[in-house]
FILO-578735 format. One record per residue (C-alpha): z negated, x negated, y; chain; residue number from 0. Coordinates in steps of 0.1 Angstrom, whole numbers, always signed. Layout:
<atoms>
ATOM    zz    xx    yy unit pos
ATOM     Z     X     Y    A NUM
...
</atoms>
This chain:
<atoms>
ATOM    zz    xx    yy unit pos
ATOM  +153   -98  +974    A   0
ATOM  +146   -78  +937    A   1
ATOM  +175   -70  +918    A   2
ATOM  +171   -43  +901    A   3
ATOM  +191   -21  +870    A   4
ATOM  +192    +7  +850    A   5
ATOM  +203   -15  +819    A   6
ATOM  +173   -48  +806    A   7
ATOM  +195   -66  +777    A   8
ATOM  +205   -43  +759    A   9
ATOM  +183   -10  +767    A  10
ATOM  +195   +14  +787    A  11
ATOM  +169   +29  +803    A  12
ATOM  +159   +65  +820    A  13
ATOM  +138   +59  +852    A  14
ATOM  +110   +77  +853    A  15
ATOM  +102   +93  +891    A  16
ATOM   +60   +93  +882    A  17
ATOM   +41   +70  +861    A  18
ATOM   +38   +83  +824    A  19
ATOM    -3   +94  +818    A  20
ATOM   -12   +75  +787    A  21
ATOM   -12  +100  +755    A  22
ATOM   -48   +98  +743    A  23
ATOM   -62   +72  +715    A  24
ATOM   -59   +88  +684    A  25
ATOM   -91  +106  +672    A  26
ATOM   -86   +98  +632    A  27
ATOM   -63   +69  +623    A  28
ATOM   -32   +74  +601    A  29
ATOM   -27   +51  +575    A  30
ATOM    +7   +33  +580    A  31
ATOM   +25    +0  +565    A  32
ATOM   +15   -29  +566    A  33
ATOM   +17   -37  +605    A  34
ATOM   +42   -72  +615    A  35
ATOM   +30   -96  +639    A  36
ATOM   +47  -109  +671    A  37
ATOM   +30  -145  +685    A  38
ATOM   +36  -145  +723    A  39
ATOM   +37  -180  +735    A  40
ATOM   +50  -203  +760    A  41
ATOM   +54  -236  +759    A  42
ATOM   +37  -242  +794    A  43
ATOM   +13  -222  +808    A  44
ATOM    +8  -203  +841    A  45
ATOM   +45  -183  +833    A  46
ATOM   +27  -147  +828    A  47
ATOM   +22  -147  +792    A  48
ATOM    -6  -134  +793    A  49
ATOM    +1  -110  +811    A  50
ATOM   +28  -102  +792    A  51
ATOM   +13  -102  +761    A  52
ATOM   -10   -68  +780    A  53
ATOM   +16   -53  +795    A  54
ATOM   +43   -50  +761    A  55
ATOM    +5   -37  +741    A  56
ATOM    +3    -9  +772    A  57
ATOM   +44    -6  +766    A  58
ATOM   +37    +4  +732    A  59
ATOM    +4   +27  +736    A  60
ATOM   +26   +49  +762    A  61
ATOM   +52   +49  +732    A  62
ATOM   +22   +68  +707    A  63
ATOM   +21   +34  +688    A  64
ATOM   -12   +15  +676    A  65
ATOM   -18   -16  +688    A  66
ATOM   -36   -45  +681    A  67
ATOM   -41   -77  +704    A  68
ATOM   -57  -106  +693    A  69
ATOM   -69  -127  +725    A  70
ATOM   -57  -162  +707    A  71
ATOM   -59  -183  +735    A  72
ATOM   -93  -199  +724    A  73
ATOM   -97  -221  +750    A  74
ATOM   -88  -194  +780    A  75
ATOM   -92  -168  +768    A  76
ATOM   -86  -131  +792    A  77
ATOM   -68  -108  +777    A  78
ATOM  -104   -81  +782    A  79
ATOM  -100   -86  +815    A  80
ATOM   -59   -76  +819    A  81
ATOM   -71   -47  +793    A  82
ATOM  -100   -39  +809    A  83
ATOM  -124   -44  +787    A  84
ATOM  -161   -60  +785    A  85
ATOM  -165   -72  +750    A  86
ATOM  -202   -81  +742    A  87
ATOM  -191  -103  +708    A  88
ATOM  -160  -122  +703    A  89
ATOM  -146  -149  +673    A  90
ATOM  -169  -171  +682    A  91
ATOM  -200  -148  +675    A  92
ATOM  -183  -141  +639    A  93
ATOM  -172  -175  +630    A  94
ATOM  -213  -176  +639    A  95
ATOM  -218  -153  +612    A  96
ATOM  -238  -133  +639    A  97
ATOM  -213  -102  +640    A  98
ATOM  -185   -83  +622    A  99
ATOM  -152   -77  +631    A 100
ATOM  -164   -40  +634    A 101
ATOM  -188   -50  +658    A 102
ATOM  -170   -75  +677    A 103
ATOM  -135   -51  +681    A 104
ATOM  -135   -31  +708    A 105
ATOM  -110    +0  +721    A 106
ATOM   -93    +2  +762    A 107
ATOM   -92   +32  +774    A 108
ATOM   -56   +34  +763    A 109
ATOM   -62   +34  +721    A 110
ATOM   -52   -10  +727    A 111
ATOM   -76   -26  +702    A 112
ATOM   -88   -64  +709    A 113
ATOM   -98   -87  +689    A 114
ATOM  -113  -107  +720    A 115
ATOM  -109  -147  +716    A 116
ATOM  -139  -167  +732    A 117
ATOM  -132  -201  +754    A 118
ATOM  -142  -228  +733    A 119
ATOM  -145  -216  +706    A 120
ATOM  -139  -236  +668    A 121
ATOM  -103  -242  +665    A 122
ATOM   -88  -221  +629    A 123
ATOM   -74  -260  +622    A 124
ATOM  -113  -268  +619    A 125
ATOM  -125  -239  +605    A 126
ATOM  -139  -236  +570    A 127
ATOM  -125  -220  +543    A 128
ATOM  -151  -192  +532    A 129
ATOM  -150  -184  +578    A 130
ATOM  -110  -182  +568    A 131
ATOM  -117  -162  +541    A 132
ATOM  -140  -143  +555    A 133
ATOM  -118  -132  +585    A 134
ATOM   -90  -121  +558    A 135
ATOM  -109   -97  +545    A 136
ATOM  -124   -78  +574    A 137
ATOM   -89   -76  +594    A 138
ATOM   -69   -61  +559    A 139
ATOM   -92   -39  +562    A 140
ATOM   -67   -29  +589    A 141
ATOM   -43   -36  +581    A 142
ATOM   -30    -1  +575    A 143
ATOM   -42   +14  +604    A 144
ATOM   -14    -6  +626    A 145
ATOM   +13    +2  +640    A 146
ATOM   +20   -34  +658    A 147
ATOM    -1   -66  +661    A 148
ATOM    +7   -89  +690    A 149
ATOM   -12  -122  +693    A 150
ATOM   -18  -139  +727    A 151
ATOM   -10  -178  +716    A 152
ATOM   -23  -210  +746    A 153
ATOM    +2  -225  +762    A 154
ATOM   +17  -257  +748    A 155
ATOM   +20  -278  +713    A 156
ATOM   -15  -283  +703    A 157
ATOM   -26  -277  +674    A 158
ATOM   -46  -237  +676    A 159
ATOM   -17  -231  +695    A 160
ATOM   +10  -243  +669    A 161
ATOM   -18  -225  +640    A 162
ATOM   -13  -190  +653    A 163
ATOM   +15  -193  +660    A 164
ATOM   +37  -200  +629    A 165
ATOM   +15  -179  +609    A 166
ATOM   +29  -147  +631    A 167
ATOM   +64  -132  +614    A 168
ATOM   +87  -130  +648    A 169
ATOM   +80  -155  +679    A 170
ATOM   +86  -145  +717    A 171
ATOM   +86  -176  +736    A 172
ATOM   +78  -168  +774    A 173
ATOM  +101  -184  +800    A 174
ATOM  +104  -191  +832    A 175
ATOM  +133  -203  +858    A 176
ATOM  +114  -239  +867    A 177
ATOM  +129  -267  +855    A 178
ATOM   +89  -276  +830    A 179
ATOM   +88  -243  +816    A 180
ATOM  +123  -247  +801    A 181
ATOM  +110  -284  +795    A 182
ATOM   +80  -274  +776    A 183
ATOM   +92  -245  +763    A 184
ATOM  +120  -264  +744    A 185
ATOM   +95  -287  +726    A 186
ATOM   +74  -257  +716    A 187
ATOM  +105  -248  +695    A 188
ATOM  +113  -284  +689    A 189
ATOM   +75  -292  +673    A 190
ATOM   +77  -252  +655    A 191
ATOM  +108  -260  +639    A 192
ATOM  +102  -300  +629    A 193
ATOM   +71  -300  +617    A 194
ATOM   +62  -259  +609    A 195
ATOM   +95  -248  +595    A 196
ATOM  +103  -223  +620    A 197
ATOM  +142  -216  +627    A 198
ATOM  +145  -184  +644    A 199
ATOM  +130  -177  +678    A 200
ATOM  +131  -142  +705    A 201
ATOM  +133  -161  +742    A 202
ATOM  +119  -131  +769    A 203
ATOM  +130  -150  +808    A 204
ATOM   +95  -140  +831    A 205
ATOM  +100  -137  +865    A 206
ATOM  +137  -141  +866    A 207
ATOM  +163  -119  +895    A 208
ATOM  +176  -102  +870    A 209
ATOM  +201  -102  +837    A 210
ATOM  +222  -132  +850    A 211
ATOM  +198  -154  +850    A 212
ATOM  +180  -143  +823    A 213
ATOM  +210  -147  +801    A 214
ATOM  +215  -191  +816    A 215
ATOM  +182  -200  +811    A 216
ATOM  +183  -180  +774    A 217
ATOM  +220  -200  +769    A 218
ATOM  +205  -231  +783    A 219
ATOM  +179  -236  +761    A 220
ATOM  +201  -219  +732    A 221
ATOM  +232  -242  +731    A 222
ATOM  +204  -274  +731    A 223
ATOM  +179  -256  +698    A 224
ATOM  +209  -253  +677    A 225
ATOM  +222  -284  +687    A 226
ATOM  +197  -301  +677    A 227
ATOM  +171  -290  +658    A 228
ATOM  +195  -265  +638    A 229
ATOM  +167  -230  +645    A 230
ATOM  +185  -200  +661    A 231
ATOM  +174  -186  +693    A 232
ATOM  +176  -146  +699    A 233
ATOM  +178  -131  +731    A 234
ATOM  +147  -107  +741    A 235
ATOM  +151   -95  +767    A 236
ATOM  +139   -98  +807    A 237
ATOM  +110   -97  +831    A 238
ATOM  +123   -88  +869    A 239
ATOM  +109  -104  +900    A 240
ATOM   +92   -80  +913    A 241
ATOM   +60   -76  +943    A 242
ATOM   +39   -48  +923    A 243
ATOM   +42   -66  +891    A 244
ATOM   +21   -97  +914    A 245
ATOM    -7   -69  +930    A 246
ATOM   -13   -54  +898    A 247
ATOM   -22   -93  +885    A 248
ATOM   -42   -98  +916    A 249
ATOM   -62   -70  +909    A 250
ATOM   -63   -85  +871    A 251
ATOM   -44   -48  +860    A 252
ATOM   -11   -40  +842    A 253
ATOM   +13   -35  +859    A 254
ATOM   +27    -9  +833    A 255
ATOM    -9   +16  +840    A 256
ATOM    -7   +12  +877    A 257
ATOM   +25   +15  +888    A 258
ATOM   +53   +32  +858    A 259
ATOM   +86   +33  +878    A 260
ATOM   +86    -6  +893    A 261
ATOM  +116   -26  +874    A 262
ATOM   +88   -46  +857    A 263
ATOM   +71   -22  +840    A 264
ATOM  +109    -3  +838    A 265
ATOM  +116   -35  +814    A 266
ATOM   +85   -36  +793    A 267
ATOM   +88    -8  +786    A 268
ATOM  +129   -16  +774    A 269
ATOM  +110   -54  +751    A 270
ATOM   +86   -27  +736    A 271
ATOM  +114    -8  +724    A 272
ATOM  +131   -36  +709    A 273
ATOM  +102   -44  +697    A 274
ATOM   +94    -9  +677    A 275
ATOM  +132   -11  +670    A 276
ATOM  +125   -48  +651    A 277
ATOM   +91   -36  +633    A 278
ATOM  +110    -2  +622    A 279
ATOM  +136   -21  +605    A 280
ATOM  +164   -30  +631    A 281
ATOM  +161   -64  +627    A 282
ATOM  +143   -74  +597    A 283
ATOM  +108   -93  +599    A 284
ATOM   +97  -117  +585    A 285
ATOM   +64  -107  +574    A 286
ATOM   +34   -83  +584    A 287
ATOM    -3   -81  +586    A 288
ATOM   -16   -95  +560    A 289
ATOM   +14  -122  +555    A 290
ATOM    +0  -136  +590    A 291
ATOM   -35  -137  +583    A 292
ATOM   -28  -152  +547    A 293
ATOM   -10  -181  +558    A 294
ATOM   -36  -187  +584    A 295
ATOM   -65  -191  +554    A 296
ATOM   -43  -215  +536    A 297
ATOM   -34  -240  +573    A 298
ATOM    -2  -241  +561    A 299
ATOM   +17  -266  +576    A 300
ATOM   +49  -266  +568    A 301
ATOM   +67  -305  +566    A 302
ATOM   +45  -327  +567    A 303
</atoms>
């Protein structure tokens, strides 16, 4: 049985009997401050990380936020499927000099911007300084056109994963109740803390029965990380086990789009609210999109 509640984490939700329509994409982009960047990552594949990223982007778009998603899963880029777009060019074309960012960034029907990755694209860690500088220059031009940016990384502890994750301002680690997910999440936090100087992580429990199970997962990780790594883990929230979410995933769709009144869609809305609070200064973020890009260009490797 799925446990439903009107409270997810510390946020009170107002049930929506009918799916709320997405606002129209803005005709003109207003000038905003530099957008904070949240990396959505996981220690293990198959925990729903990409689905979490897509649904959070959709939930933010529903709240009239201008969102860009960077598909940094260079081995298996598939955010385009969930967002319902078909990019004609990817980061591989940009780094090959065959397309500009304007030509590869696509906007879906809800106004979400996607910077598409590509399977087999050269890892960022092996790109030339000129290629990285070109990415920085072109992305800087859209820095003030966004409210928030989400980076969907690969899973595990490869150089490509830690490269994008360590460059972000806030790191969201997605975990599930599987023992392997917890073990691999701890391994990821350990690598990022010891080799990259990261000391703060947000934990999002996915596919759980309720708040009690989510808090058990968080407490287990938090105690271990604090004891052995001196790293602070913060509780971001939880996404319930929901058959409507499973059906949406099976159709390569977002539950926020298909069933806004589903428990999982409501939960994504609550987590999106938390991200908005953080972006607005309720929780101090470590930087912004320009900061993220410059750390990528610098190839910063703390602790090495």
